[in-house]
C-alpha positions as CSV (number, residue, x, y, z in Angstrom):
1,M,89.0,120.1,103.3
2,A,88.2,116.6,102.3
3,Y,86.1,116.4,99.1
4,E,84.0,113.6,97.9
5,Y,84.9,112.6,94.3
6,Y,82.8,110.9,91.6
7,A,84.1,108.8,88.8
8,V,83.5,110.0,85.2
9,D,83.5,107.7,82.2
10,L,84.7,109.9,79.4
11,P,83.1,109.5,76.0
12,G,86.5,109.7,74.3
13,K,88.4,107.4,76.7
14,T,89.6,105.0,74.0
15,L,91.2,107.8,72.0
16,Y,94.1,108.6,74.4
17,D,97.6,107.1,74.3
18,K,97.9,106.9,78.1
19,E,95.6,105.2,80.5
20,F,94.0,107.3,83.2
21,S,90.8,107.8,85.1
22,V,88.9,111.0,85.9
23,E,87.0,112.0,89.0
24,I,85.0,115.2,89.7
25,R,83.6,116.9,92.8
26,R,80.8,119.2,93.5
27,I,81.1,123.0,93.5
28,T,81.1,124.2,97.2
29,P,78.9,127.1,98.4
30,I,81.9,129.4,98.6
31,E,83.0,128.5,95.1
32,Q,79.4,129.1,93.9
33,K,79.8,132.7,95.2
34,F,83.1,133.0,93.4
35,I,81.8,131.7,90.1
36,L,78.8,134.1,90.4
37,S,81.1,137.0,90.8
38,L,83.2,135.8,87.9
39,S,80.1,135.6,85.6
40,Q,79.4,139.3,86.4
41,K,82.9,140.4,85.3
42,Q,82.9,142.2,82.0
43,Q,86.4,141.1,81.1
44,R,86.0,137.4,81.9
45,T,87.4,134.8,79.4
46,N,87.0,131.1,78.8
47,K,90.4,130.7,80.5
48,D,89.0,132.1,83.7
49,Y,86.4,129.3,83.7
50,I,88.9,126.6,82.6
51,D,91.2,127.5,85.5
52,F,88.2,127.1,87.9
53,I,87.1,123.8,86.3
54,K,90.6,122.3,86.8
55,K,90.2,122.6,90.5
56,L,87.1,120.3,90.4
57,V,88.8,117.6,88.4
58,K,91.2,114.9,89.5
59,I,93.2,112.9,86.9
60,S,94.8,109.6,88.1
61,N,97.8,109.6,85.7
62,P,100.3,112.5,86.4
63,E,101.5,112.3,82.8
64,V,98.0,113.4,81.7
65,Q,97.1,117.0,82.2
66,F,93.7,118.7,82.0
67,E,94.9,120.5,78.9
68,D,95.4,117.1,77.2
69,L,91.7,116.3,77.4
70,Y,89.7,116.5,74.2
71,W,87.2,119.4,74.3
72,F,84.2,117.1,74.0
73,D,85.4,115.3,77.1
74,V,85.8,118.6,79.0
75,Q,82.3,119.4,77.9
76,Y,81.0,116.1,79.3
77,I,82.8,116.8,82.5
78,L,81.0,120.2,82.7
79,Y,77.6,118.5,82.4
80,R,78.6,116.0,85.1
81,I,79.8,118.7,87.5
82,R,76.6,120.8,86.9
83,F,74.2,117.9,87.5
84,T,76.2,116.6,90.5
85,T,76.3,120.0,92.2
86,Y,72.7,120.9,91.4
87,A,71.0,117.5,91.3
88,K,67.5,118.9,91.9
89,Y,67.8,121.7,89.4
90,P,67.6,120.8,85.6
91,I,69.0,123.1,83.0
92,K,66.3,125.4,81.6
93,L,66.1,125.7,77.9
94,Q,63.9,128.0,75.9
95,F,63.0,128.0,72.2
96,R,60.6,129.6,69.7
97,C,58.4,127.3,67.8
98,A,59.4,127.0,64.1
99,G,56.0,125.7,63.0
100,M,53.2,127.3,61.0
101,I,49.6,127.9,62.1
102,D,46.4,128.8,60.3
103,D,45.3,132.5,60.2
104,V,43.3,134.8,58.0
105,D,44.5,138.0,56.3
106,E,42.8,141.3,56.1
107,D,40.5,140.0,53.2
108,G,39.5,137.0,55.2
109,N,41.7,134.6,53.2
110,K,43.1,131.6,55.0
111,I,46.9,131.9,55.3
112,K,49.8,130.2,57.1
113,V,51.8,132.3,59.6
114,P,54.7,131.4,61.9
115,C,53.7,130.1,65.3
116,R,56.5,131.6,67.3
117,E,55.2,130.2,70.5
118,E,57.7,130.2,73.4
119,I,58.7,126.6,74.3
120,K,60.3,125.9,77.6
121,T,61.8,122.6,78.5
122,D,64.1,121.1,81.2
123,L,67.3,119.2,80.6
124,N,68.4,116.6,83.2
125,M,71.5,114.3,83.2
126,G,69.4,111.4,82.0
127,D,68.3,113.3,78.9
128,L,71.9,113.6,77.6
129,I,72.7,111.6,74.4
130,I,76.3,110.6,74.1
131,L,77.6,110.2,70.6
132,E,80.5,108.2,69.1
133,P,81.8,108.5,65.6
134,T,80.1,106.4,62.9
135,D,81.0,105.5,59.4
136,I,83.9,107.9,59.0
137,E,85.6,105.4,56.7
138,G,82.6,105.5,54.5
139,L,83.2,109.2,53.5
140,T,84.5,109.8,50.0
141,T,85.9,113.1,48.8
142,S,88.6,114.5,46.5
143,I,90.6,115.9,49.4
144,L,92.3,114.3,52.4
145,L,90.4,114.5,55.7
146,D,93.4,113.6,57.9
147,N,94.0,117.1,59.2
148,L,90.4,117.7,60.1
149,G,89.6,117.9,63.8
150,G,93.1,118.6,64.9
151,T,92.5,118.5,68.7
152,R,95.4,120.6,69.8
153,I,94.5,123.5,67.5
154,R,90.8,123.1,68.2
155,N,91.3,123.1,72.0
156,K,93.6,126.2,71.7
157,I,90.8,128.2,70.0
158,M,88.1,126.9,72.4
159,R,90.0,127.5,75.6
160,D,91.8,130.8,74.9
161,D,89.0,132.8,73.3
162,I,91.3,133.4,70.3
163,T,89.7,133.9,66.8
164,I,90.6,131.6,64.0
165,D,92.1,134.5,62.1
166,D,94.3,135.6,65.0
167,F,95.3,132.0,65.6
168,A,96.4,131.7,61.9
169,K,98.4,134.9,62.2
170,K,100.1,134.0,65.4
171,N,101.0,130.5,64.4
172,Q,102.1,131.5,60.8
173,I,99.5,129.2,59.3
174,D,99.3,129.4,55.5
175,I,95.6,129.8,55.0
176,T,96.1,129.7,51.2
177,D,96.9,126.0,51.6
178,P,93.7,124.2,50.7
179,Q,94.2,121.5,53.4
180,M,94.7,124.1,56.1
181,R,91.7,126.0,54.9
182,L,89.7,122.8,55.3
183,L,90.9,122.4,58.8
184,L,90.0,126.0,59.5
185,L,86.5,125.5,58.1
186,D,86.1,122.5,60.4
187,L,87.1,124.8,63.3
188,C,84.6,127.4,62.2
189,L,81.9,124.7,62.5
190,I,83.2,123.5,65.8
191,S,83.6,126.8,67.5
192,T,80.8,128.8,65.7
193,D,83.5,131.3,64.8
194,R,82.3,132.7,61.5
195,S,85.4,134.8,60.8
196,L,86.4,132.6,57.9
197,T,83.0,132.0,56.3
198,E,84.4,133.3,53.1
199,L,85.8,129.8,52.7
200,Y,82.5,129.0,51.1
201,A,83.3,131.4,48.3
202,L,86.2,129.2,47.4
203,A,83.8,126.7,46.0
204,N,83.1,129.2,43.2
205,D,86.7,129.2,41.9
206,G,87.3,125.5,42.3
207,T,89.9,125.8,45.1
208,I,87.5,123.9,47.3
209,T,84.5,122.3,45.6
210,A,81.0,122.3,46.9
211,E,81.3,118.5,47.2
212,D,84.4,119.0,49.4
213,I,82.4,121.3,51.7
214,V,79.6,118.8,51.9
215,A,82.1,116.1,52.8
216,I,83.6,118.2,55.5
217,E,80.2,118.9,57.1
218,D,79.4,115.2,56.7
219,W,82.7,114.4,58.4
220,F,81.9,116.8,61.2
221,S,78.5,115.4,61.9
222,K,79.7,111.8,61.9
223,S,82.9,112.3,63.8
224,I,81.6,114.2,66.8
225,W,82.0,112.7,70.2
226,G,80.5,113.5,73.5
227,V,77.2,115.1,74.3
228,K,74.7,115.7,71.4
229,E,73.4,119.1,72.3
230,E,69.9,118.5,71.0
231,V,66.5,118.0,72.5
232,T,63.1,117.1,71.2
233,V,60.4,119.6,72.1
234,K,56.7,119.9,71.4
235,C,54.9,123.2,70.9
236,P,52.0,123.7,73.4
237,K,50.2,125.9,70.9
238,C,50.4,124.1,67.5
239,G,51.5,120.7,68.6
240,K,54.6,120.6,66.3
241,E,57.2,118.3,67.6
242,E,60.8,118.8,66.5
243,S,64.4,118.3,67.4
244,R,66.2,121.5,68.4
245,A,69.9,122.1,68.9
246,Y,71.1,124.3,71.8
247,M,74.5,125.6,72.9
248,L,75.5,126.4,76.4
249,A,78.0,129.0,77.4
250,L,80.6,128.1,80.0
251,E,78.9,130.2,82.6
252,D,75.6,128.3,82.1
253,F,77.1,125.2,83.8
254,F,77.7,126.9,87.1
255,S,74.3,128.1,88.1
256,A,71.1,126.3,89.3
257,F,68.9,128.8,87.4
């Protein structure tokens, strides 16, 4: 079967040592049925989805493998595949309003209570904001930031559904090493794996200072590439307008609903 491919301009294209281009294609109706059945499997993993995504992507340079791509570029590819396949169907997002509204208590006193109104919004390809690192050199800290954001390790965790603790054990990482702990903290932030949140307790004994943690979080926010998963929404009830972060699971990219 001859597929029609579409060129993708990767956000991180300047970061790679080798030159290459990337093209994607739509998900076919038969593949849509397959991915639906996959989403209903109880034992599915990220790897199942990654293996499927690889079939939709064509890389021009044979020396560059799909596994070599930065995770934020894979994420951008996912958005492009989703919106190319289902061009007429935006991604549906849903939030609860975090604003406060006026109310009265049992005694008739005026009080403020959470609004909690349900907010629904659509996300289209044109709504995506693509970020590039800014002012990384401007960060100052008492520790080195060279190891932060190690792509190979980060991709391993993101793709293989392995917890940070398990990854440390299997790869004989010395998590007592302050530098390695900083890398693991960065990975906690990236992958939302909270298995090492006790890292924050190290600030109390001076192993990692509170300033170091702030520097890491600052580094994380300034060094991110790819899609900024954030939208501006307005509550229909109280009128509060705010910026809200969202996170899509892999299966969310393969459905029109």
